[in-house]
N, C-alpha and C positions, 0 to 999 in steps of 0.2 A: 504494498500500498504506501502511496506514494504521502509524505512527510509536508508542510507547511514550512516556507523557507522564505519567501517572500511576501511583504506587505506593501499596499498602495496607500496612500494618501492622496485623496483629490484634493486639490488645492485652487485658490484663485487667482495668485501672483508667485508663479515658480520660483523666480528672483528672490523675492521676498522671503518666501518658507526655505528656500536653500540657505541664506543666511543665515535664517531662523536656527535650521538642524545644524548648520556647520558650528555655530557657537554652541547650541545644547550639546551637540555631541563633541566637539574638540578635533573634528577633523571634517576635510573637505570630500565633496562627493565624489565618486568614482567615474561619475558620468554625469554629463549636464549640458541641456540644451534649452531652449527657449521653453519648451513644453514640457520638459522633464529631465529630473534631476536623481541618482540612484545614489546610495549610502552603503558602503559594505560595514557593517556591525561587528565587534569582537566576538559576539556568539555565534557568526558564522550567516546571520539572520541578512537579508538586503531590505532595505528601506528605500521605498519610490515615491518621488512625489510628481505628481500627475496634473497637469493643467485640465481643471474640471470641464472647460469648454471643450477639450478636444477627447474627451472619455466617450469612448463606443461600447456600449448603447449609452445613451446619456445617465448620467448620475442625477439622482435627486436629492433634494435636502442638503443642509449645511452640516459639517463636521460629521459626527455618528459615529467615531471610530476613538478606541481609546488604546494608546503604546503605554507597558506598564513596566516599569524600573524596579528590580529588587535590589535591596539594599542588606547588608549585613544587620543591621538592629536598629533600635528606634533612635539612637546618636545620630548615626549616618543620614537617616530620614530627616532629624531637626537642621542638620548639616547643609545638605541640601537644598532642604526647603530657603534657609538663610540666603544660600549662593543663588538660588533663582529668583528670589524677591529682589535681591541686590541686582541682579541681571535685568530686573524689569518685566519679568514673566507675568501673566496674570494667571493671578491664585484663586480659585473656585471653590477651595475647600483649606483649610488652617491644618495643621499636623492633628490626628486624632484617632482615639484607637477605635476599630471597629473589630469585627467578629474574627476578618483572616489576618489581622495583623495594626500597625501601627502605619498610618497613611496620610499624605496630601494629595491635593489634586490641581494640578496646573492646566492650563489650554494654549495651544498654538496660535498663531493669526488665523485661522481657518476653524478654532472653535474644537477641533481634537482634542480629545482629554489625555493629559500627562500624569500619569501614576505613579506615585513613587510609594512604596510600601515596605517594612520588614513584618517576617510571620513573627509570632508569638514564641 
């Protein structure tokens, strides 16, 4: 059976989103064009940014995806939260304890959720 190894986010402005993810991931894309950018992640997963207006068949609705970043412990959640706030990311949920662990939630320029968490 095939295993997923590639995620694509539909974005309004590929250039702005490429800069956002270049800063967030601390790495440049491995491929970039006016309508698409591709990042190779340390986990082996690929993250694509595709201009929403060029997606076929057309995509509906804004955002709608959540990328999750698992970190070692609650202290790492708090540290990354402070870093992202200082970097100007839009925060949707301040650090909080939830059933699955300690977490916070930010979002990218297109409203895709960026969740950082540590398991209990």
